[in-house]
C-alpha positions in Angstrom: 0.1 0.0 0.1 2.8 2.5 0.9 4.7 1.9 -2.3 1.4 2.4 -4.3 1.0 5.9 -2.4 4.6 6.7 -3.2 4.2 6.0 -6.9 1.0 7.7 -7.1 2.6 10.7 -5.4 5.3 10.9 -8.0 2.6 10.9 -10.7 1.5 14.2 -9.3 -1.3 12.6 -7.3 -2.5 14.4 -4.1 -5.7 12.6 -2.8 -5.0 8.9 -3.7 -1.6 8.6 -2.1 -3.2 10.0 1.0 -5.9 7.4 1.0 -3.6 4.5 0.4 -1.2 5.6 3.3 -4.4 6.0 5.5 -5.7 2.6 4.5 -2.3 1.1 5.0 -1.8 2.5 8.6 -5.4 1.2 9.5 -4.4 -2.2 8.2 -1.3 -2.3 10.4 -3.2 -1.3 13.4 -5.8 -4.2 13.0 -5.9 -6.6 15.7 -7.5 -9.2 13.7 -5.6 -10.8 10.7 -6.3 -9.1 7.3 -6.8 -12.6 5.7 -9.5 -13.4 8.0 -11.2 -10.2 7.3 -11.0 -10.9 3.6 -12.4 -14.5 4.1 -15.4 -12.8 5.8 -15.6 -10.3 2.8 -15.2 -7.4 5.5 -12.5 -5.3 4.0 -14.6 -2.4 3.3 -15.4 -2.4 7.0 -11.7 -1.3 7.7 -11.6 2.5 8.0 -10.2 4.3 4.8 -10.7 1.1 2.8 -13.4 1.7 0.0 -14.2 -0.5 -2.9 -11.1 0.1 -5.1 -8.6 -0.5 -2.3 -10.6 -3.4 -0.9 -10.4 -5.3 -4.3 -6.6 -4.6 -4.4 -6.2 -6.0 -1.2 -8.2 -9.1 -2.0 -6.4 -9.3 -5.4 -3.0 -9.4 -3.5 -4.1 -11.8 -0.8 -5.6 -14.3 -3.4 -2.8 -14.3 -5.8 0.2 -12.9 -4.1 0.4 -10.1 -7.0 -1.2 -6.9 -7.7 -1.6 -5.8 -11.3 -2.3 -2.1 -10.3 1.1 -2.0 -8.5 2.9 -3.6 -11.7 1.2 -1.1 -13.8 2.5 1.8 -11.8 5.9 0.4 -11.6 6.0 0.0 -15.3 5.5 3.9 -15.6 8.9 4.6 -13.8 12.7 3.7 -14.5 13.6 0.2 -13.5 14.6 0.1 -9.8 12.6 3.1 -8.8 10.7 1.1 -6.1 14.0 0.3 -4.2 14.9 4.0 -4.7 11.6 5.2 -3.1 12.2 3.0 -0.1 15.0 4.9 1.0 14.3 7.0 4.1 13.9 10.6 3.6 13.6 10.3 -0.2 10.2 12.1 -0.1 12.1 15.4 0.0 13.2 15.0 -3.6 10.0 13.9 -5.3 10.1 16.7 -7.5 13.3 15.5 -9.0 12.0 12.0 -9.5 9.0 13.5 -11.4 11.4 15.1 -13.8 13.5 11.6 -14.2 10.1 9.9 -14.9 9.9 12.0 -18.3 13.5 11.3 -19.4 
């Protein structure tokens, strides 16, 4: 979820990255296992998890992959996902946006 938020932010997104971060934090704070919640089809009951995010969580839990994340990754230079994981990298997002256009 956090990686999706970072990549969306690099695409000049504003609200979607916040939604993914909020959902990720709420999922991390759950006392119940996310897989159990998915089995009960109650993902949308998690605060900040709407239909779109719920469907992506479900896809990941059931397949181990996430097509949306792969599509986002393909829009950036190879290795970008490792680069954005470096702590403090958020301060240079504007530079990364311009790299994407190269």
